[in-house]
C-alpha positions in Angstrom: -0.1 0.1 0.0 1.0 3.5 -0.8 2.1 5.7 2.1 1.7 9.5 2.4 5.7 9.7 1.2 5.1 7.3 -2.1 2.2 9.7 -3.0 4.2 12.7 -2.6 7.2 11.2 -4.4 4.2 10.6 -7.3 3.4 13.8 -7.7 6.6 15.6 -7.3 8.3 13.2 -9.9 5.4 12.7 -12.5 3.4 16.1 -14.2 -0.2 16.3 -13.1 -3.3 16.9 -15.2 -3.3 20.4 -14.2 0.2 21.1 -15.2 -0.4 19.3 -18.6 -3.4 21.9 -19.6 -0.9 24.6 -20.1 1.2 22.8 -22.2 -1.8 21.0 -24.1 -3.2 25.0 -24.8 -0.3 26.1 -25.9 0.1 22.9 -28.2 -3.3 23.2 -29.5 -2.7 27.3 -30.3 0.4 26.3 -32.0 -1.2 23.7 -34.0 -3.8 26.3 -34.8 -1.2 29.0 -36.4 0.3 25.8 -38.0 -3.3 25.8 -39.9 -3.6 29.2 -40.7 0.1 29.4 -42.5 -0.5 26.0 -44.5 -4.0 27.5 -45.7 -2.3 30.6 -46.8 0.6 28.7 -48.6 -2.0 26.1 -50.2 -4.0 29.3 -51.7 -0.8 30.9 -52.8 0.1 27.5 -54.5 -3.7 27.0 -55.8 -2.8 30.6 -57.6 0.6 29.7 -58.8 -0.8 26.9 -60.6 -3.6 28.7 -62.0 -0.8 31.1 -63.6 1.3 28.0 -64.8 -1.7 26.5 -66.8 -2.5 30.2 -68.2 0.8 30.5 -69.7 0.7 26.6 -70.8 -1.8 27.3 -72.6 -0.5 30.6 -74.2 2.1 28.5 -75.2 0.1 26.0 -76.9 -1.9 29.0 -78.5 1.8 30.6 -80.0 3.1 27.5 -81.4 -0.1 26.8 -83.2 0.2 30.3 -84.7 4.2 30.5 -85.4 3.4 27.4 -87.3 0.7 28.7 -89.0 2.8 31.7 -90.1 5.7 29.5 -91.3 3.0 27.6 -93.6 2.1 31.0 -94.7 5.8 32.3 -95.5 6.3 29.2 -97.2 2.9 29.5 -99.3 4.2 33.2 -100.1 7.4 32.0 -100.8 6.4 29.7 -103.4 3.8 31.7 -104.7 6.5 34.8 -105.6 9.4 32.1 -106.4 11.3 33.0 -103.5 13.9 30.4 -102.3 13.7 30.5 -98.2 17.3 29.4 -96.5 17.3 26.7 -94.0 
């Protein structure tokens, strides 16, 4: 059976529930701050991904336009009898 000395040793040696309460509250607040920062980062990454998709689409359309211009130049050169250098 535990004596008063044993009980007091246990209380001084181990953390009690009341002492944990402050640490748990601090951890929850820290977790909340981290969650807010991660949400901000995800929002920024979503915006970045959207901009990247827009640039990719513009690049594809530019490639189509460049190809079409190349065809037109070749047709004009052929119609006028001009030789194109390669």
